[in-house]
C-alpha positions in Angstrom: -61.5 11.2 -21.2 -61.9 14.8 -20.0 -61.6 13.6 -16.4 -58.4 11.8 -17.2 -56.9 14.9 -18.8 -57.8 16.9 -15.7 -56.5 14.2 -13.3 -53.1 13.7 -15.0 -51.8 17.2 -14.3 -53.2 17.1 -10.8 -51.5 13.7 -10.2 -48.2 15.0 -11.6 -48.4 18.1 -9.4 -49.1 15.9 -6.4 -46.1 13.6 -7.1 -43.8 16.7 -7.5 -45.2 18.2 -4.2 -44.7 14.9 -2.4 -41.2 14.6 -3.8 -40.3 18.1 -2.6 -41.8 17.4 0.8 -39.9 14.2 1.1 -36.6 15.9 0.0 -36.8 18.8 2.4 -38.0 16.5 5.2 -34.8 14.4 4.7 -32.5 17.4 4.6 -33.2 18.2 8.2 -30.7 17.4 11.0 -30.9 13.8 12.1 -30.8 14.9 15.8 -30.4 17.8 18.2 -26.9 16.6 19.4 -24.5 19.4 18.9 -21.4 17.3 19.7 -18.9 17.2 16.8 -17.9 13.8 15.4 -14.8 13.1 13.3 -15.7 12.0 9.8 -13.1 10.5 7.5 -13.1 10.6 3.7 -10.3 8.4 2.3 -8.7 9.0 -1.0 -10.7 7.5 -3.9 -14.0 7.5 -2.1 -16.8 8.4 -4.5 -19.4 11.1 -3.7 -22.0 8.3 -3.4 -20.0 6.4 -0.9 -19.5 9.6 1.1 -23.3 9.9 1.4 -23.7 6.3 2.5 -21.0 6.8 5.1 -22.5 10.0 6.4 -25.8 8.2 6.9 -24.2 5.2 8.7 -22.4 7.7 11.0 -25.8 9.3 11.8 -24.8 12.7 10.3 -27.5 12.9 7.6 -31.1 11.5 7.4 -31.0 10.1 3.9 -28.1 9.1 1.6 -30.5 9.5 -1.3 -31.3 13.1 -0.4 -27.6 13.8 -0.2 -27.0 12.2 -3.6 -29.8 14.2 -5.2 -28.5 17.5 -3.7 -24.9 17.2 -4.7 -25.7 15.9 -8.2 -28.3 18.7 -8.8 -25.9 21.4 -7.5 -22.9 20.0 -9.3 -20.9 19.5 -6.1 -20.3 15.8 -6.4 -16.7 16.2 -7.7 -15.7 19.0 -5.3 -15.6 17.2 -2.0 -12.0 16.5 -1.0 -10.5 13.7 1.0 -9.5 14.2 4.6 -10.9 14.3 8.1 -13.8 16.6 9.0 -15.7 17.5 12.1 -19.5 17.4 11.7 -22.3 17.5 14.2 -25.5 15.6 13.9 -27.6 18.7 14.6 -26.4 20.1 11.2 -28.8 19.9 8.3 -27.9 18.5 4.9 -26.9 21.8 3.4 -24.7 22.6 6.4 -23.0 19.2 6.2 -22.2 19.6 2.5 -21.0 23.2 3.1 -18.7 21.9 5.8 -17.3 19.3 3.5 -16.7 21.9 0.8 -14.8 24.2 3.2 -12.1 21.5 3.3 -10.9 19.0 5.9 -9.2 19.8 9.2 -6.7 17.0 8.4 -5.3 16.1 5.0 -4.1 12.9 3.3 -0.5 13.0 1.9 0.9 10.0 0.0 4.6 9.4 0.0 5.7 6.9 -2.7 8.5 4.5 -2.2 12.0 5.6 -3.3 11.9 9.3 -2.7 14.8 11.2 -1.0 14.0 13.4 2.0 14.0 16.6 -0.1 11.3 15.1 -2.3 9.3 14.1 0.7 9.6 17.6 2.1 8.1 18.9 -1.1 5.3 16.4 -0.9 4.2 17.5 2.5 4.7 21.2 1.7 2.3 20.9 -1.3 -0.1 18.4 0.4 -0.6 20.6 3.5 -0.4 23.8 1.5 2.6 25.1 3.4 5.5 27.4 2.5 9.2 27.3 2.1 9.7 27.7 5.9 8.0 24.4 6.5 10.2 22.8 3.8 13.3 24.1 5.6 12.0 22.9 9.0 11.4 19.4 7.5 14.9 19.2 6.1 16.3 20.1 9.5 14.1 17.6 11.4 14.9 14.8 8.9 18.6 15.3 8.8 20.4 12.0 9.2 17.1 10.1 8.9 17.3 9.2 5.2 16.0 5.7 4.7 13.8 5.7 7.8 11.1 8.1 6.5 8.7 5.3 5.8 6.7 5.7 2.5 2.9 5.5 3.2 -0.3 7.5 3.1 -0.5 9.8 6.1 -3.3 11.9 7.6 -2.1 15.1 9.3 -3.6 18.4 10.4 -2.9 21.3 8.1 -0.8 22.9 10.8 1.2 19.8 11.7 4.8 20.6 12.5 7.6 19.2 10.4 9.1 17.5 13.5 5.8 15.8 14.2 5.6 14.5 10.7 9.2 13.2 10.7 8.5 11.5 14.1 5.4 9.8 12.7 7.3 8.5 9.6 10.2 7.2 11.6 7.9 5.5 14.2 6.0 3.9 11.3 9.3 2.7 9.9 10.2 1.1 13.3 6.9 -0.7 13.6 7.1 -2.0 10.0 10.6 -3.4 10.5 10.5 -4.5 14.1 9.6 -8.1 13.3 12.0 -8.7 10.4 14.3 -11.7 10.7 18.0 -10.5 10.3 19.4 -14.0 10.0 19.3 -14.0 6.2 22.0 -11.4 5.7 25.5 -10.8 7.3 25.0 -7.1 7.0 24.4 -4.7 9.9 21.0 -3.0 10.3 22.3 0.2 8.7 24.0 -1.7 5.9 20.8 -3.5 5.1 18.9 -0.2 5.1 21.5 1.3 2.7 21.1 -1.8 0.5 17.3 -1.6 0.6 17.4 2.0 -0.5 19.5 1.0 -3.5 17.2 -1.9 -4.3 14.2 0.5 -4.2 15.7 2.8 -6.8 17.2 0.0 -9.0 14.2 -2.3 -9.3 10.6 -2.1 -10.5 8.8 -5.2 -9.1 8.6 -7.1 -5.9 9.6 -10.3 -7.7 12.9 -8.9 -8.9 14.0 -7.2 -5.7 15.4 -10.3 -3.8 17.3 -11.4 -7.0 18.8 -7.9 -7.4 19.7 -7.9 -3.7 21.5 -11.2 -4.3 23.4 -9.7 -7.3 24.5 -6.8 -5.2 25.5 -9.1 -2.4 27.6 -11.2 -4.8 29.5 -8.1 -5.7 29.9 -6.9 -2.1 31.3 -10.3 -1.1 34.2 -10.2 -3.5 34.9 -6.4 -3.1 33.6 -5.6 -6.6 32.2 -2.1 -7.2 28.4 -2.1 -7.0 28.2 0.1 -10.1 24.6 1.3 -9.4 23.4 4.4 -11.2 21.0 5.4 -8.4 23.7 6.0 -5.9 25.6 8.3 -8.3 22.3 10.1 -9.0 21.9 10.7 -5.3 25.3 12.4 -5.3 24.8 14.6 -8.3 21.1 15.3 -8.1 19.8 18.9 -7.7 16.4 20.5 -6.9 15.8 20.8 -10.7 16.2 17.0 -11.1 17.0 14.8 -8.1 17.4 11.7 -10.3 19.1 12.9 -13.5 20.3 10.8 -16.4 24.0 10.3 -15.7 26.9 11.6 -17.9 30.4 10.3 -18.2 31.6 13.1 -15.9 29.1 12.0 -13.3 30.6 8.5 -13.3 34.0 9.9 -12.4 32.8 12.3 -9.7 34.7 12.2 -6.4 32.0 11.1 -4.0 31.6 8.1 -1.7 28.2 7.6 -3.3 29.9 7.0 -6.7 29.7 3.2 -6.7 31.6 3.0 -9.9 34.6 4.6 -8.4 34.5 3.2 -4.9 33.7 -0.4 -3.8 31.3 -1.3 -1.1 28.1 0.3 0.0 27.7 4.1 0.0 27.9 5.8 3.4 24.2 6.2 3.9 20.8 5.4 2.4 20.1 7.1 -0.9 16.3 7.1 -0.6 13.4 5.9 1.6 12.5 2.3 0.7 9.3 0.4 1.0 8.8 -2.8 3.0 9.3 -5.0 -0.1 12.8 -3.6 -0.7 13.7 -3.8 3.0 12.6 -7.4 3.1 14.8 -8.1 0.0 17.8 -6.6 1.7 17.1 -8.8 4.8 16.8 -12.0 2.6 18.7 -11.7 -0.7 18.2 -14.6 -3.1 21.3 -16.6 -3.9 22.0 -16.9 -7.6 24.9 -17.0 -10.1 23.9 -13.6 -11.5 26.3 -10.7 -11.4 24.7 -8.2 -13.7 21.2 -6.9 -14.6 19.6 -4.3 -16.8 16.1 -3.1 -17.5 15.0 -2.7 -21.1 12.9 0.2 -22.4 9.7 -1.7 -21.4 10.9 -2.1 -17.8 11.6 -5.8 -18.1 14.7 -7.0 -16.2 17.4 -9.1 -17.8 20.1 -10.9 -15.7 23.5 -12.1 -16.7 26.0 -14.5 -15.2 29.1 -13.1 -17.0 30.2 -9.8 -18.3 30.0 -11.0 -21.9 26.4 -12.1 -21.3 25.7 -8.7 -19.8 27.3 -6.8 -22.7 25.2 -8.9 -25.1 22.0 -7.9 -23.1 23.1 -4.2 -23.3 23.6 -4.6 -27.1 20.3 -6.4 -27.6 18.0 -4.3 -25.4 19.5 -0.9 -25.0 21.7 -0.1 -28.0 19.0 0.3 -30.7 
């Protein structure tokens, strides 16, 4: 019994010592190669996944040692997404420190349906830039509304506004190059304008071709489109780019006022995603002339004005 009491502490000490030895052995650099490698952390990647990816890339000796270290030091939630440069002659502590300093390139996500001023703000904030960059972006993107393709982009912190605009427009070209234009009589620019309206006026992929068909029905007979989003584009301000419209807004003298002027507005009102662009290329034929969204976001179509008014009364006037 006495021997057991003596052996247990010794065994525990030995286990701890072996654990410490194992940990520090596995924090050493995996090689002597001083060449830097690009290491990418995508948005949503967990700290544990980062460790596994570092190991697979040959940048650490043990993903378990990495996990133990970041958990023990409370650093697991502090590692940002982006692109880093790490050499395999760095030890584990240096690798983690390099990650915590921040990436050399950053992810910026641009959602569908933003106007270029909002996109400028996204990149200004995402790349930690100032008002000068915002102004440069607005100059570089002038006349390119609708072609700033919404996506998640990876850029260096010091990327120029013109380079970002060029990347977004080239992405737009590659995404739309193979679209079949036979499903609509509209020109490319007209389809892009229609797509931007669809993006702001719809909520799901399923409803976009139908709404595109509704708008085409109106265009074909010279009926005013009467879409709020286009008027919002005209009256929006930096305080609120997409305001709730007033009666005065609906009488504003602007070619974007689709209540006052028939036909498409003169240019896109936002930057649509591929789903809305495809809908503009292939509108769905139907007998619908009207649509509304209820407070839950569900869409309701109508074939006649009386049906539309009944939907407004049922779903919106409560």
